[in-house]
C-alpha positions in Angstrom: 0.3 49.3 -41.1 1.5 45.4 -41.5 4.0 44.6 -44.5 3.8 41.5 -46.0 7.4 40.1 -46.6 8.3 38.6 -49.9 7.2 35.2 -49.1 4.1 35.9 -47.0 1.9 33.5 -49.4 4.9 30.9 -49.6 5.6 31.2 -53.0 7.7 32.6 -55.1 8.6 32.8 -58.8 11.1 30.6 -60.2 13.6 33.3 -60.9 13.6 34.6 -57.3 15.5 33.8 -54.8 15.0 30.9 -52.4 12.5 31.5 -49.3 14.0 31.3 -45.9 12.3 28.8 -43.4 11.3 29.0 -40.3 12.6 25.5 -38.4 10.1 23.4 -36.3 12.2 23.4 -33.5 12.0 26.8 -33.0 8.0 26.5 -33.3 7.9 23.8 -30.9 10.1 25.2 -28.1 7.8 28.3 -28.7 4.5 26.1 -28.5 6.0 24.2 -25.0 6.8 27.4 -23.2 3.4 28.8 -24.2 1.7 25.9 -22.8 4.2 26.3 -19.8 2.3 30.0 -19.2 -1.1 28.4 -19.9 -0.8 26.1 -17.4 -1.5 23.2 -20.1 -0.1 20.9 -22.3 1.1 20.2 -26.2 -1.5 17.9 -27.9 -0.1 18.1 -31.2 2.8 19.4 -33.3 2.2 19.3 -37.2 5.0 20.3 -39.5 4.3 22.7 -42.7 3.8 19.3 -45.5 3.0 20.3 -49.1 0.8 22.3 -49.9 0.3 24.1 -46.3 2.6 26.7 -46.1 2.7 26.6 -42.5 3.1 24.5 -38.7 0.6 24.1 -36.7 0.4 23.1 -32.8 -2.7 22.1 -30.4 -2.3 23.4 -26.6 -4.9 22.0 -24.3 -5.2 24.7 -21.3 -8.3 25.5 -19.1 -10.2 23.1 -20.7 -10.1 24.6 -24.0 -8.2 23.6 -27.4 -6.1 26.3 -29.0 -4.8 25.7 -32.3 -1.7 28.1 -33.3 -0.4 28.4 -36.8 3.0 29.2 -37.4 4.0 30.4 -41.1 6.5 28.7 -42.3 8.6 31.4 -44.2 7.9 34.6 -41.6 7.8 34.4 -38.0 4.2 34.9 -37.7 2.0 32.8 -35.3 -2.1 33.0 -35.5 -4.2 31.5 -33.3 -7.6 29.5 -35.1 -10.7 28.2 -33.4 -9.8 24.8 -35.3 -7.2 23.6 -38.0 -10.0 22.4 -40.6 -7.3 20.0 -41.5 -8.6 20.4 -45.1 -6.7 21.8 -48.2 -9.1 25.0 -48.2 -8.2 26.3 -44.9 -6.6 26.7 -41.3 -10.4 27.3 -40.0 -11.5 30.5 -38.1 -9.0 33.0 -36.8 -9.5 33.8 -33.4 -7.8 36.2 -30.8 -4.3 35.4 -28.9 -5.1 34.9 -25.8 -2.3 36.3 -22.6 0.0 33.5 -22.9 0.7 34.3 -26.5 3.5 36.4 -25.1 5.5 33.3 -25.3 6.0 33.4 -28.7 6.8 37.2 -28.6 9.3 36.7 -26.2 11.0 34.2 -28.8 11.0 36.9 -31.7 7.7 35.6 -33.2 4.9 38.0 -34.3 1.3 37.1 -33.0 -1.1 38.1 -35.5 -4.2 39.6 -34.4 -7.5 38.8 -35.4 -8.4 41.8 -37.0 -5.0 42.1 -39.1 -6.0 38.2 -39.8 -9.8 39.3 -41.0 -8.5 42.5 -42.9 -9.0 42.6 -46.6 -5.2 42.8 -48.5 -5.9 46.4 -49.1 -6.0 47.1 -45.6 -2.0 45.5 -45.5 1.2 46.8 -47.5 1.6 44.3 -50.5 4.5 45.9 -52.0 7.5 43.7 -51.0 5.1 40.5 -52.6 6.7 39.3 -55.7 5.3 38.3 -59.1 4.6 34.8 -58.1 2.5 35.8 -54.9 0.3 38.0 -57.1 -0.3 35.0 -59.6 -1.7 32.7 -56.9 -3.4 35.7 -55.2 -5.2 36.6 -58.3 -6.1 32.6 -59.1 -6.8 31.9 -55.3 -8.5 35.2 -54.4 -8.1 34.9 -50.8 -10.9 37.0 -48.9 -8.9 38.4 -46.0 -4.8 38.7 -45.4 -5.2 35.7 -42.9 -6.5 33.4 -46.0 -3.4 34.8 -48.0 -0.8 33.8 -45.5 -1.9 31.0 -44.0 -3.1 29.0 -46.8 -3.0 25.4 -48.6 -2.5 26.4 -52.2 -0.8 23.9 -54.7 
């Protein structure tokens, strides 16, 4: 069972310790290596900006555009069909391509579409903090992926 660690939603209660951050440089390096393995190029990299809790990149390879999301607190990677670019959603999640191993080789965890689309009840949420549960109860995400990759404010 996949475990959502404290900070999985990008939130914490004011009484809880600060959350770590995944440096954009680390994600950028993984994205360039992934693009190289895919025989493509990095088209864009966006650093997390409030209220988004994830960095994103676009890789163009084999005539397709791949949107990659990198959680800003945990080394979790997700693939999406498109980045909606709005405050509500990172888009529809998709299965990672074979070259996603570039991220795992750099210590990231590439999340499957099945995991991302699963309900929160299917993952271990015991490590989530009080502030995170307040946000989950408020926003009511329909899936694990929507709880982890969000733009809640």
